[in-house]
BADONU-19467 format. One line per field, with one value per residue (C-alpha): residue in one letter; z, y, x; residue number from 1. Coordinates in nm, 4 decimals. Layout:
<pts>
aa: c(a ...)
z: c(Z ...)
y: c(Y ...)
x: c(X ...)
i: c(NUM ...)
</pts>
This chain:
<pts>
aa: c(x x x x x x x x x x x x x x x x x x x x x x x x x x x x x x x x x x x x x x x x x x x x x x x x x x x x x x x x x x x x x x x x x x x x x x x x x x x x x x x x x x x x x x x x x x x x x x x x x x x x x x x x x x x x x x x x x x x x x x x x x x x x x x x x x x x x x x x x x x x x x x x x x x x x x x x x x x x x x x x x x x x x x x x x x x x x x x x x x x x x x x x x x x x x x x x x x x x x x x x x x x x x x x x x x x x x x x x x x x x x x x x x x x x x x x x x x x x x x x x x x x x x x x x x x x x x x x x x x x x x x x x x x x x x x x x x x x x x x x x x x x x x x x x x x x x x x x x x x x x x x x x x x x x x x x x x x x x x x x x x x x x x x x x x x x x x x x x x x x x x x x x x x x x x x x x x x x x x x x x x x x x x x x x x x x x x x x x x x x x x x x x x x x x x x x x x x x x x x x x x x x x x x x x x x x x x x x x x x x x x x x x x x x x x x x x x x x x x x x x x x x x x x x x x x x x x x x x x x x x x x x x x x x x x x x x x x x x x x x x x x x x x x x x x x x x x x x x x x x x x x x x x x x x x x x x x x x x x x)
z: c(-0.6934 -0.8273 -0.7098 -0.6882 -1.0096 -1.2103 -1.1040 -1.1795 -1.5329 -1.5794 -1.4510 -1.6698 -1.9800 -1.9003 -1.8122 -2.1445 -2.3186 -2.1360 -2.2522 -2.5066 -2.7970 -2.7679 -2.6487 -2.4841 -2.7261 -2.4492 -2.3156 -2.4357 -2.3785 -2.1713 -2.3308 -2.1590 -1.8430 -1.8427 -1.5018 -1.5057 -1.3466 -1.6702 -1.8806 -1.9519 -2.1712 -2.4953 -2.4645 -2.6897 -2.7157 -2.4500 -2.5930 -2.3417 -2.2237 -2.2463 -2.0463 -1.8709 -1.7872 -1.7064 -1.3342 -1.3251 -1.4902 -1.3140 -1.3634 -1.4916 -1.5213 -1.1486 -0.9716 -0.6096 -0.5612 -0.9167 -1.0924 -1.4459 -1.6472 -1.6015 -1.9007 -1.9470 -1.6775 -1.4994 -1.1442 -0.9039 -0.7883 -0.9890 -0.8473 -0.8157 -0.8118 -0.8326 -0.6810 -0.4551 -0.2545 -0.2746 -0.5298 -0.6626 -0.7127 -1.0499 -1.2024 -1.5822 -1.8047 -2.1810 -2.4081 -2.7035 -2.8786 -3.1898 -3.1412 -2.8111 -2.9582 -2.9068 -2.6009 -2.2247 -1.9751 -1.6083 -1.3281 -0.9915 -0.6826 -0.4436 -0.0679 -0.0408 0.0233 -0.1247 -0.3284 -0.6966 -0.6501 -0.5133 -0.8597 -1.0166 -0.7873 -0.7449 -1.0612 -1.3978 -1.3801 -1.5756 -1.2659 -0.9917 -0.6290 -0.5449 -0.2336 -0.1550 -0.3830 -0.2538 -0.5137 -0.8051 -1.1318 -1.4821 -1.5793 -1.9309 -1.9001 -1.8159 -1.9459 -2.0787 -2.3603 -2.4805 -2.3813 -2.2151 -1.8511 -1.5477 -1.1861 -0.9720 -0.5944 -0.5380 -0.3681 -0.1759 0.1371 -0.0505 -0.0886 -0.1873 -0.2485 0.0344 0.2494 0.4221 0.2206 0.1567 -0.0391 0.0978 -0.1986 -0.5432 -0.7168 -0.5093 -0.6051 -0.9746 -0.9701 -0.7966 -1.0148 -1.3372 -1.2383 -1.1839 -1.5208 -1.7054 -1.5497 -1.6478 -2.0108 -2.0432 -1.8823 -2.1136 -2.4244 -2.4661 -2.5939 -2.7808 -2.6635 -2.6180 -2.2444 -2.0778 -1.7035 -1.5323 -1.1734 -0.9139 -0.5936 -0.4592 -0.7880 -0.9069 -0.7218 -0.8206 -1.1910 -1.3127 -1.1317 -1.2704 -1.6193 -1.5939 -1.4833 -1.7792 -2.0258 -1.8707 -1.9328 -2.3098 -2.3627 -2.5849 -2.5772 -2.2187 -2.1670 -2.4825 -2.2830 -2.4809 -2.2186 -1.8641 -1.6997 -1.3353 -1.1762 -0.8744 -0.8293 -0.5531 -0.7556 -0.5243 -0.1573 0.0478 0.0835 -0.2895 -0.3459 -0.0281 0.1895 -0.0599 -0.2576 0.0355 0.1222 -0.2431 -0.2899 0.0263 -0.1053 -0.4320 -0.2506 0.0299 -0.0315 0.0087 0.3313 0.4932 0.7477 0.9475 0.8595 1.1570 1.0460 0.6814 0.7651 0.9975 0.7596 0.4686 0.6848 0.7685 0.4004 0.3292 0.6255 0.5349 0.1771 0.0127 -0.1672 -0.3112 -0.4125 -0.6119 -0.7745 -0.9040 -0.9775 -1.1788 -1.4650 -1.8271 -1.9286 -1.5819 -1.4235 -1.4852 -1.1132 -0.9910 -0.6341 -0.3494 -0.1894 0.1711 0.4390 0.6149 0.9243 1.0078 1.2974 1.1834 0.8355 0.8680 0.7123 0.5365 0.8650 1.0252 0.7271 0.7437 1.1197 1.0814 0.7901 0.9930 1.2746 1.0228 0.8196 1.0284 0.7054 0.5348 0.2830 0.1615 -0.1340 -0.2638 -0.1422 -0.1922 0.0205 0.3088 0.5752 0.5879 0.4783 0.2189 0.3134 0.1218 0.0612 0.0480 0.3249 0.0901 -0.0346 0.1628 0.5058 0.6842 0.6538 0.5696 0.6212 0.3980 0.3785 0.0106 -0.0721 0.2623 0.1728 0.1201 -0.1980 -0.3486 -0.2571 -0.4017 -0.7209 -0.7503 -0.7026 -0.3870 -0.0603 0.2410 0.3694 0.5662 0.2924 0.3671 0.1149 0.2450 0.4385 0.5732 0.6507 0.3040 0.3653 0.7121 0.7292 0.4772 0.1030 0.0519 -0.3033 -0.4365 -0.5489 -0.9006 -1.0585 -0.9327 -1.0802 -1.3315 -1.4528 -1.6961 -1.8439 -1.8965 -2.0758 -2.3030 -2.3826 -2.4492 -2.5380 -2.3974 -2.0327 -1.9009 -1.5584 -1.4592 -1.1652 -1.0096 -0.8968 -0.5861 -0.4491 -0.1248 -0.0560 -0.3593 -0.5484 -0.9168 -0.8324 -0.6572 -0.9616 -1.1927 -0.9722 -0.9927 -1.3719 -1.4009 -1.2121 -1.4187 -1.7354 -2.0177 -2.3934 -2.3974 -2.1967 -1.8467 -1.7683 -1.9855 -2.2077 -2.2342 -1.9745 -1.9580 -2.0380 -2.3511 -2.3080 -2.2217 -2.4402 -2.3440 -2.5913 -2.5028 -2.4730 -2.5533 -2.2085 -2.0798 -2.3902 -2.3602 -1.9952 -2.0716 -2.3441 -2.1149 -2.3396 -2.0523 -1.6858 -1.5896 -1.4946 -1.3798 -1.7475 -1.7486 -1.4730 -1.6882 -1.8174 -2.1483 -2.3092 -2.1748 -1.8472 -1.7704 -1.9255 -2.1217 -2.2338 -2.4095 -2.4595 -2.5614 -2.4749 -2.1434 -2.1058 -1.8003 -1.7482 -1.4844 -1.4395 -1.2942 -1.0951 -0.9950 -0.6619 -0.5998 -0.8091 -1.1613 -1.3035 -1.0095 -1.0160 -1.3887 -1.5755 -1.9178 -1.8735 -1.7503 -2.0483 -2.2824 -2.1143 -2.1797 -2.5443 -2.5762 -2.3947 -2.6216 -2.9342 -3.0360 -3.0590 -3.1574 -2.8678 -2.5831 -2.7694 -3.0432 -3.1006 -3.2061 -3.0460 -2.8283 -3.0291 -2.9050 -2.9786)
y: c(-2.8646 -2.8729 -3.0499 -3.4038 -3.5134 -3.1918 -3.1955 -3.5635 -3.5104 -3.2173 -3.4145 -3.7120 -3.4953 -3.3285 -3.6475 -3.7990 -3.5124 -3.5791 -3.9904 -2.1679 -2.2724 -1.9207 -1.7178 -1.3855 -1.1107 -0.9200 -1.2236 -1.3487 -1.7142 -1.7280 -1.8931 -2.1981 -2.0976 -1.7433 -1.6399 -1.5011 -1.1740 -1.0964 -1.1255 -0.8034 -0.6823 -0.5239 -0.1481 0.0380 0.4000 0.4800 0.4811 0.7025 0.9479 1.3088 1.6294 1.5038 1.1591 1.2180 1.2640 0.9114 0.7336 0.4194 0.3185 -0.0345 -0.1176 -0.0723 -0.1458 -0.2455 -0.6139 -0.7085 -0.8600 -0.7725 -0.4909 -0.4762 -0.2464 0.0796 0.1664 0.4601 0.4850 0.7409 0.9114 1.0756 1.2488 1.0755 1.4084 1.5493 1.2570 1.1675 1.3940 1.1923 1.0130 0.6615 0.4856 0.3260 0.1324 0.1280 -0.1099 -0.0447 -0.3474 -0.3927 -0.6033 -0.4119 -0.5474 -0.3550 -0.0127 0.1276 -0.0619 -0.0550 -0.3302 -0.2584 -0.5073 -0.4795 -0.6951 -0.7286 -0.7499 -0.5045 -0.3037 -0.5296 -0.3765 -0.4615 -0.4871 -0.8329 -0.9278 -0.7712 -0.9379 -1.2764 -1.3321 -1.1625 -0.8825 -0.8688 -0.9858 -1.2191 -1.2791 -1.5748 -1.7891 -1.9895 -1.7959 -1.5965 -1.3187 -1.1856 -1.3788 -1.2835 -1.3870 -1.5354 -1.5249 -1.1561 -0.9938 -0.7128 -0.9529 -0.9168 -0.5733 -0.2419 -0.3009 -0.0792 -0.1962 0.0371 0.0548 0.1498 0.2748 0.5379 0.3956 0.0775 -0.0010 0.3139 0.5184 0.7732 0.7690 0.7939 0.6004 0.7889 0.5237 0.3874 0.1746 0.0610 0.3672 0.5733 0.3312 0.3630 0.7411 0.7908 0.5346 0.6773 1.0317 0.8994 0.7249 1.0519 1.1909 0.8768 0.8815 1.2511 1.2112 0.9285 1.0583 0.7417 0.9059 0.6538 0.3488 0.0271 -0.0393 -0.3828 -0.4373 -0.7518 -0.8689 -1.1246 -1.1955 -0.8810 -0.7136 -0.9172 -0.6522 -0.3559 -0.4264 -0.4609 -0.1385 0.0457 -0.0889 0.0108 0.3576 0.3863 0.2867 0.5283 0.8233 0.7850 0.9017 0.6728 0.9176 0.8136 0.5085 0.2974 -0.0161 -0.3407 -0.6152 -0.7350 -1.0462 -1.1455 -1.4519 -1.6380 -1.3375 -1.2079 -1.1434 -1.2636 -1.3196 -1.5592 -1.7935 -1.8676 -1.8410 -2.0053 -2.1889 -2.3691 -2.5285 -2.6022 -2.9587 -3.0662 -2.9450 -3.1253 -3.4476 -3.4116 -3.3645 -3.6184 -3.7613 -3.4149 -3.3344 -3.6811 -3.6023 -3.8871 -4.0647 -3.9213 -3.5653 -3.6414 -3.8019 -3.5185 -3.2347 -3.3995 -3.4428 -3.0720 -2.9811 -3.1785 -3.0304 -2.6750 -2.7244 -2.6820 -3.0174 -2.9631 -2.6047 -2.7066 -3.0029 -2.7681 -2.4606 -2.6381 -2.7535 -2.6429 -2.4599 -2.3325 -2.4151 -2.1713 -2.1450 -2.0909 -2.2169 -1.9761 -2.0092 -2.1343 -1.8928 -1.9777 -1.7928 -2.0850 -2.3004 -2.5475 -2.4005 -2.2336 -2.5495 -2.3841 -2.2480 -2.5901 -2.7574 -2.5102 -2.5634 -2.9418 -2.9236 -2.7079 -2.9661 -3.2310 -3.0027 -2.7057 -2.5430 -2.5662 -2.2816 -2.1922 -2.0080 -2.3200 -2.6443 -2.8721 -2.6744 -2.8674 -2.7903 -2.6183 -2.2822 -2.1239 -1.8016 -1.5185 -1.1639 -1.0308 -1.2535 -1.3757 -1.6140 -1.8388 -1.8052 -1.8173 -1.4418 -1.2864 -0.9784 -0.7761 -0.5183 -0.5062 -0.2241 -0.0621 -0.0165 0.3468 0.2657 0.0875 0.3685 0.6277 0.4224 0.4196 0.7968 0.7796 0.9645 0.7598 0.5614 0.2497 0.0085 -0.2925 -0.5536 -0.5405 -0.2846 -0.4131 -0.0715 0.0461 0.0422 0.1867 0.0632 -0.2207 -0.2147 -0.0651 -0.1958 -0.5008 -0.7893 -0.7137 -1.0068 -0.8586 -0.5143 -0.4070 -0.7353 -0.8342 -0.4822 -0.4967 -0.8321 -0.6900 -0.3713 -0.5342 -0.8970 -0.9712 -1.0796 -1.3664 -1.5304 -1.7744 -2.0154 -2.2223 -2.5699 -2.5622 -2.2443 -2.3322 -1.9774 -1.8907 -2.1924 -2.2492 -2.4016 -2.0823 -1.8769 -2.1203 -2.1053 -1.7261 -1.7367 -1.9713 -1.7167 -1.4210 -1.2915 -1.1258 -1.0839 -1.2198 -1.5411 -1.6697 -1.8599 -2.0969 -2.3158 -2.5895 -2.7438 -2.5641 -2.8659 -2.7781 -2.8079 -2.5206 -2.5681 -2.4086 -2.4284 -2.6361 -2.4680 -2.5875 -2.4910 -2.8475 -2.9477 -2.6472 -2.7246 -3.0920 -2.9845 -2.7325 -2.4469 -2.2374 -2.1956 -2.0708 -2.3733 -2.1529 -2.1003 -2.4486 -2.4035 -2.3079 -2.6436 -2.7152 -2.9179 -2.9494 -2.7561 -2.7011 -2.6128 -2.3092 -2.2252 -1.9167 -1.8082 -1.4687 -1.2703 -1.4416 -1.6962 -1.9184 -2.1163 -2.3542 -2.4272 -2.7648 -2.7044 -2.3444 -2.1944 -1.8568 -1.6711 -1.8188 -1.6250 -1.7445 -2.1133 -2.1608 -1.8796 -2.0398 -2.0694 -1.7100 -1.5942 -1.7788 -1.6163 -1.2748 -1.3586 -1.4416 -1.1282 -0.9118 -1.0795 -1.2408 -1.5871 -1.6832 -1.9168 -2.1080 -2.4381 -2.3013 -2.5089 -2.3822 -2.1635 -1.8577 -1.5361 -1.4031 -1.5587)
x: c(0.1820 -0.1669 -0.4720 -0.6003 -0.7758 -0.7141 -0.3487 -0.3038 -0.4304 -0.1940 0.1034 0.0189 -0.0001 0.3295 0.5165 0.4096 0.5836 0.9058 0.9480 2.0430 2.2143 2.3581 2.6484 2.5812 2.6783 2.8545 3.0415 3.3763 3.4543 3.7746 4.0733 4.2172 4.3989 4.2592 4.1298 3.7786 3.8944 4.0763 3.7621 3.5743 3.2931 3.4054 3.3856 3.1457 3.0407 2.7786 2.4283 2.2493 2.5136 2.3952 2.3926 2.0795 2.2156 2.5822 2.5141 2.3679 2.6635 2.7889 3.1517 3.1034 3.4723 3.5398 3.2131 3.2893 3.3773 3.2735 3.5776 3.4696 3.3149 2.9353 2.8944 2.7099 2.4578 2.2984 2.1653 2.0260 1.7090 1.4304 1.1245 0.7861 0.6018 0.3377 0.1435 0.4368 0.6639 0.9854 1.2048 1.2450 1.5774 1.6545 1.9418 1.9199 2.1187 2.1108 2.1212 2.3551 2.0905 1.9747 1.6213 1.6009 1.6718 1.3215 1.1976 1.2431 1.1604 1.0894 1.1645 0.9884 1.0215 0.7301 0.7050 0.5384 0.8514 1.1233 1.4029 1.4305 1.8056 1.7300 1.6068 1.9150 2.1686 1.9992 1.7944 1.8351 2.0916 2.4187 2.6067 2.4838 2.5747 2.3545 2.3257 2.6384 2.8763 3.1725 3.1771 2.9714 2.9750 2.8752 2.5206 2.5017 2.1205 2.1137 1.8001 2.0191 2.1113 1.7528 1.6299 1.7023 1.6096 1.5629 1.5347 1.3260 1.2797 0.9174 0.7036 0.9011 1.0703 1.1666 1.5373 1.7253 1.4082 1.3770 1.0655 0.8394 0.5852 0.2617 0.0702 -0.2559 -0.3608 -0.2518 -0.3914 -0.1472 0.1311 0.0456 0.0156 0.3499 0.5263 0.3896 0.4874 0.8396 0.8187 0.7562 1.0750 1.2659 1.1496 1.2304 1.5732 1.6813 1.5005 1.2938 0.9777 0.7637 0.9595 0.7649 0.7238 0.7091 0.6662 0.7933 0.8232 0.7239 0.5316 0.3605 0.4466 0.1476 -0.0491 0.1705 0.2127 -0.1490 -0.2413 0.0621 -0.0119 -0.3771 -0.2697 -0.0336 -0.3030 -0.5503 -0.3176 -0.3645 -0.0078 0.1969 0.4866 0.5632 0.3402 0.3546 0.2730 0.2940 0.2722 0.3339 0.4767 0.4175 0.5790 0.4361 0.2109 -0.0098 -0.3265 -0.6031 -0.6877 -0.4764 -0.7740 -0.7492 -0.3744 -0.2416 -0.4921 -0.7150 -0.4261 -0.1897 -0.2941 -0.3137 0.0449 0.1522 -0.0017 0.1866 0.5195 0.4794 0.8257 0.9808 0.7966 0.8188 0.5460 0.3970 0.0715 -0.1162 -0.0498 -0.1268 -0.4593 -0.5572 -0.4586 -0.6422 -0.9507 -0.9376 -0.8992 -1.2152 -1.4039 -1.3007 -1.4218 -1.0815 -1.0860 -1.4318 -1.3495 -1.0412 -1.2159 -1.4862 -1.2735 -1.0040 -1.2202 -1.1869 -1.3978 -1.4931 -1.8292 -2.1147 -2.1794 -1.8270 -1.7726 -1.7132 -1.3744 -1.3862 -1.2683 -0.9444 -1.0683 -1.2977 -1.1712 -0.9071 -0.8712 -0.5305 -0.3870 -0.0929 0.0456 0.0265 0.1959 0.4846 0.5193 0.5215 0.7666 1.0049 1.0126 1.1199 1.3473 1.4724 1.5898 1.2502 1.2216 0.8740 1.0278 1.2023 1.0545 1.3547 1.6043 1.7602 2.0198 2.2523 2.1214 2.3460 2.5198 2.3597 2.4805 2.1233 1.9897 1.7165 1.5789 1.8159 1.6600 1.9950 1.9993 2.3297 2.5385 2.3037 2.5803 2.6762 2.4379 2.5169 2.8824 2.9704 3.1649 2.8630 2.6251 2.8617 2.8929 2.5120 2.4852 2.2741 2.3352 2.4512 2.1556 2.0630 1.9652 1.7468 1.6337 1.2743 1.0701 0.7408 0.5933 0.4907 0.1142 0.0638 -0.2955 -0.2749 -0.3229 -0.6682 -0.7117 -0.8896 -0.6678 -0.5480 -0.7345 -1.0609 -1.0006 -0.7299 -0.5786 -0.8591 -0.8547 -0.4792 -0.5146 -0.7843 -0.5905 -0.2518 -0.3338 0.0101 0.0039 0.2160 0.1774 0.4521 0.4694 0.7461 0.6371 0.8599 0.7013 0.5205 0.4025 0.1915 0.0591 -0.0040 -0.3418 -0.4422 -0.3552 -0.5359 -0.8464 -0.8251 -0.7944 -1.0929 -1.3070 -1.1819 -1.3508 -1.1568 -1.1968 -1.5497 -1.5177 -1.4482 -1.1316 -0.9343 -1.1467 -0.8825 -0.6472 -0.3091 -0.0935 0.1075 0.4865 0.7172 1.0251 1.3556 1.6473 1.9492 2.2890 2.6379 2.7678 2.8069 3.0012 3.2292 3.3009 3.3731 3.6168 3.7887 3.6833 3.5485 3.6323 3.2862 3.0704 2.7827 2.6944 2.5419 2.2856 1.9868 1.8651 1.6963 1.4195 1.0659 1.0879 0.7212 0.3885 0.2733 -0.0786 -0.2200 -0.5802 -0.7176 -0.4070 -0.3235 -0.0430 -0.0006 0.3201 0.4513 0.8222 0.9165 1.2332 1.1768 1.0920 0.9297 1.1906 1.1867 1.4864 1.6973 1.6096 1.5362 1.7160 1.6766 1.3002 1.2776 1.4830 1.2471 0.9469 1.0965 1.1620 0.7920 0.6763 0.8927 0.7558 1.0846 0.9231 0.5688 0.4889 0.6493 0.6335 0.8617 1.1756 1.5134 1.7776 1.7452 1.7132 2.0486 2.3877)
i: c(1 2 3 4 5 6 7 8 9 10 11 12 13 14 15 16 17 18 19 20 21 22 23 24 25 26 27 28 29 30 31 32 33 34 35 36 37 38 39 40 41 42 43 44 45 46 47 48 49 50 51 52 53 54 55 56 57 58 59 60 61 62 63 64 65 66 67 68 69 70 71 72 73 74 75 76 77 78 79 80 81 82 83 84 85 86 87 88 89 90 91 92 93 94 95 96 97 98 99 100 101 102 103 104 105 106 107 108 109 110 111 112 113 114 115 116 117 118 119 120 121 122 123 124 125 126 127 128 129 130 131 132 133 134 135 136 137 138 139 140 141 142 143 144 145 146 147 148 149 150 151 152 153 154 155 156 157 158 159 160 161 162 163 164 165 166 167 168 169 170 171 172 173 174 175 176 177 178 179 180 181 182 183 184 185 186 187 188 189 190 191 192 193 194 195 196 197 198 199 200 201 202 203 204 205 206 207 208 209 210 211 212 213 214 215 216 217 218 219 220 221 222 223 224 225 226 227 228 229 230 231 232 233 234 235 236 237 238 239 240 241 242 243 244 245 246 247 248 249 250 251 252 253 254 255 256 257 258 259 260 261 262 263 264 265 266 267 268 269 270 271 272 273 274 275 276 277 278 279 280 281 282 283 284 285 286 287 288 289 290 291 292 293 294 295 296 297 298 299 300 301 302 303 304 305 306 307 308 309 310 311 312 313 314 315 316 317 318 319 320 321 322 323 324 325 326 327 328 329 330 331 332 333 334 335 336 337 338 339 340 341 342 343 344 345 346 347 348 349 350 351 352 353 354 355 356 357 358 359 360 361 362 363 364 365 366 367 368 369 370 371 372 373 374 375 376 377 378 379 380 381 382 383 384 385 386 387 388 389 390 391 392 393 394 395 396 397 398 399 400 401 402 403 404 405 406 407 408 409 410 411 412 413 414 415 416 417 418 419 420 421 422 423 424 425 426 427 428 429 430 431 432 433 434 435 436 437 438 439 440 441 442 443 444 445 446 447 448 449 450 451 452 453 454 455 456 457 458 459 460 461 462 463 464 465 466 467 468 469 470 471 472 473 474 475 476 477 478 479 480 481 482 483 484 485 486 487 488 489 490 491 492 493 494 495 496 497 498 499 500 501 502 503 504 505 506 507 508 509 510 511 512 513 514 515 516 517)
</pts>
């Protein structure tokens, strides 16, 4: 999904490289003939139960409709004052990994206005209810195996966080979030813990501003920030991230789209006329050009090429899904109604039993609320303001991209990086073509030998699953078979990313097993 000559060279380098051996510590392998409903997590003494936290306790052994113990967790509302006038919802899962004892990882979904419970339920939580499945299943690639993790609905008026929203820009978002964060750290007695922030999509706007705000408070008691990770992120204008790379991605995936020659010739002619082809040819060079090209404006007549590609693709494939390019009919039923575009009942988190279990008052939950910024987000794209500072102050920033994402393109992010200056230089000096290695697991062998009745443990993949490149504190990765949500479509690769962010492995080329067993 990259561009013309630069993309061809990247693909060639990666293809040439292509001619978790682990068991989750909290997961017991079922004996032969044992139904999965009978399998539960071994009980341990609660790590974070106190007078302050007892009102947030979630009963993990009997969570509604989940046929196994989800372990220790805490959920509810904490204030986002004084900058805000409401509360933010959180669901916190402690890890039993000893390496996580003094760290906390935050997960944020984007939107703006999309609940982070989507990430929990569909991507990296301890239990998953993904598209096409009839009940929750245990997630062997749960990020709780690596780290303490908290899912937060923010800003106010997102998910379970009561509104109305009062944010007008990302500084407001950061101030309200970081006020909430002080309350969270104090409640769970996590003073001095290392803090990592992760998320995807519009969280590429949220997270760098929140991280910058944390660093600016000069308070390592509450804001001991050590790194951030943003997947398929919104970090620049749509002209760079969406419109300029769209036709190049279409050309790379012609066999997937199957559009006729007339359309292909016409859309490529428009890409040339609008200046997109020339822009990408010049922008995606390593090191970047001294006189970096200006991105063409999509507002010029005929330059809304992405919209026209999506329209044409939908005529050919009525189930076209911009979040995962290779989806075809029928749409899969989905409890959250996303990212499978069939919609869905979207009623799991609206059930009174679920809301009571999460310690929230009765409310009308929606996975996404599009009314967070009443007058639009008044801030600059994060790559043009806080992101370079966060790289320089942490030297631990990871940007990941799924190749099958047809909403935000890897080429757009790479063009953004090549026009960004951090730690004394502009852009990457070398092409980002080194391999992304993901450990193999023994799941397929165990299934073949009838040692487990849970085939979903084999869906992560292993080997060379993409590219990974690091320079001066910034890492860029691409993941071959992933759509917009990397932990959902490539959980092993996402797990490996997190190991790198947390400092458990030296680089993403490192061979050997996952760090958890």
